[in-house]
N, C-alpha and C positions, 0 to 999 in steps of 0.2 A: 820441850827436850823429847817427849815421847813421839809427838808428832815429826820431828825431824828423823828420828829412827824409822819411824813408818815409811817416809818418804824414801829414805836411803834403801830400805829393804824392798819397796815396790820398785825403785830404780834398778837394784840389783837384779830381780826377777825378770825386768823387760830387758836388761842387758843380756842374761842368759839366754832368754827367748830369742833375741835377735840373732845372737851367735848362732844357735841352734837352727832356727827357721828360715832365716833370711836366704842364707845359700841355697837351701832347698827350693824356695819361691822362685828365685833367680834361675835356678836349673830348670824348674818346671815351665817359666816364660820361654826360656830359650827352646825348650822341646816341645812347645805348644801343648802342654799337658796341665795347664793352670786348674782345671776343673777335676783332674783325678786326685782323689785322696789316697792314703796308703791302702784303705780298704778297698777302694775302687779297683787299685793297682793289683791288689791280690785276687779280686774276682775277675780280672779280665782274662779271657783264653789265652794260653800260651801255645806256641808252635807245637805241635806233636813230633816228637823227635825219635821215638822209639821205632824199632824196625819190625814190629808185630803188624801183620797185615789182616785186614778183616775178611771173613769168609762169608760171602754174600749168599751162596747156596750152590746147589750142584748144577753143572752146565746141562741145558736140556740135550735129550738124545737127538742125533739127527744123521741122517745118510744122504750124500750127494755125490755127484760125478765131477772128478777133476779135470784139468786141461789135457790130461792124457787119457780121458775116458774111462778112469779108474774109479770105482766106488771108494769114498772116504767117509769115515764117520768119526763120531767124538770117541770111539773106542781105538781108533788108529793111532790116536794122540795120547792114549794111557801111558803115563810114565813121563810124559813130556810136559814142559811148561811151553805154552803158546799164547800168542796174541791173536784176536778174532777182530773182524770187522766186516761190515755190509757197505757194498759199493757197486759201481756198474761201469764198464769201460768207456762209455760214451759221455760219462758225466763231465760237464764243462766248467763246473764250479768247485766244489771242495773236494773231489776225488783225485785231481792231481796233487794237491797238497798232502792228502791222506797217503797217497803212494809213495811221495817223497819221505814221508815220516816213517813209513813201514820199510823203506830202503834203508834209511839210518838203522833202524832196529835190526834189520837182517845182516847188515855190515857188522854192527856191533857184536852178534853172537853167530856170525857165520862160522861153519864147521863145528859147532857144537851139536851133537846128536840128540842132546836132550832138550832142544828148544826148536819150536816151529812157528809158522804163520798161517792163519786160514783166511782167506777174502772170499767173501760169499757175495754173488752178484744178485741185485734185486731187478734184474732185467734179463732173466734167462731165455726168453724168446729170441733175444738179439745174441746175447753172450753164449754161443755154445762153446763146447769144449775147444774147438779150433780158434775162435775167437778169443777165447781166454789164453790159449797157448801163444797166440801172436802178441796179444797184450803183455804176457809175461816177460816175452822175448824183447819187446820194445821198450819195457822199463829197465831191463837189464838184470832181471831175476836170476841169481846164481844157486840159491839154495834148493836143496831136493825136499826139504821140509817146509816148503812154501807151495801150499795148493790154493789154486783158484777153482771155487766151486760153483756148480750150476744145478738146476733141476726144474721142478715144478714151481712155477710162480707162486701160487697160493700157499704151497708147503714153506716156502722161503719167507713170505710175508709173515705167516704164523710163527715161524722160527724167531724171526726179528722180533716182532711185538710181542707175541705172548710167551715165548721161550726166554729170550733175553732182554725183555723188556726195552728194546732200542727201536726207535720210530723208524720206519720204512714205509713209502706209499707211493701211489701212482698218481701223478697230477699232471695234466696237460698244459697248464699255464706255468709249470715250473720249467726251469732250463734243463734240457734233455728228457723233460717228461716224467722223472720221478724225484722224490724227496727222501731223505736220510739223514741220520744223524752223523756227525764226525767224529765218535766216540769209539775207542778201543776197548774190547774185554780182554781181561788178564785171567788165564785159567791156570791153575797149578798142576802138579803131577797126578794128583788124585782126582782130577776132573770137577774141582771146585772153582767158582768165579771168586776171584780175591782183589783187594783194593787197599790202598793206604786210607788214612784219616786226613780231614781238611785240618785247619788251625783250631777248630773247635771241637776236636775229636769226633766228628761224624764222618760216616764212611763216604768217599767220593762216588763209589759205585764203579764208574767208568773212567777212562782217562781220555783227555782231549787231544785227538789226533792232529788237530790243527795248529797247536800251540808248542812253542819251543820247551815250555816248562813241562807241559803235559808228556812230551815225548822223552825228556830227561828223567822224569819221575817215573814212567814205565819202565826205563832201562834199568834203574837203580832196583826196582821192585822185582824185575825179572831175575836179577843177580841174588835177591834175597831167597827168592823161590827155587832157584837152582841148587842153592845150598842147603834147602831143607831135606 
């Protein structure tokens, strides 16, 4: 009699366990999460959805000449949110895509006096102010706050590599003779480089100017900085 009661009790426990656990197991199989337990689920990084942007540090001081042969510095953009890139007009690879991304950003914030763009050439020997002016016209640039800057090559390389920690270099084997990143720097009104976090909570540092998602993200974050 006792044995029968024990069997009944065990059967009842198994039944309850089945009612609770089986649906969860089936759901994990459907979603390819068989190896993830509740503890692992809680430990898994979640997407960062807060609007708080990380401050990387102050933008390095710089002074260069724009397409109108006017001196432009980081102080020129004090009180403005701006996006900065390194490029060169003869670039046959990533620059055309970067140009198109910048044009999208320009169009989104066109007419906003508190926003601007800076494009610094890494081929200043060719990219004179007049060449940059023609390049801007060819692209269809309309914003008065988009400056194309040129100057001493060594100065610009140091600004890119040591100042912004963005790679730029001369390479005769590379298409166009130069190499550089396709990344955009985002600077706030106080002259600080800012960025969002990735899904693991780490600062992304810079935005991918070659990727649609990167362009969408920087537009969202420009809006955040404009409201600060």
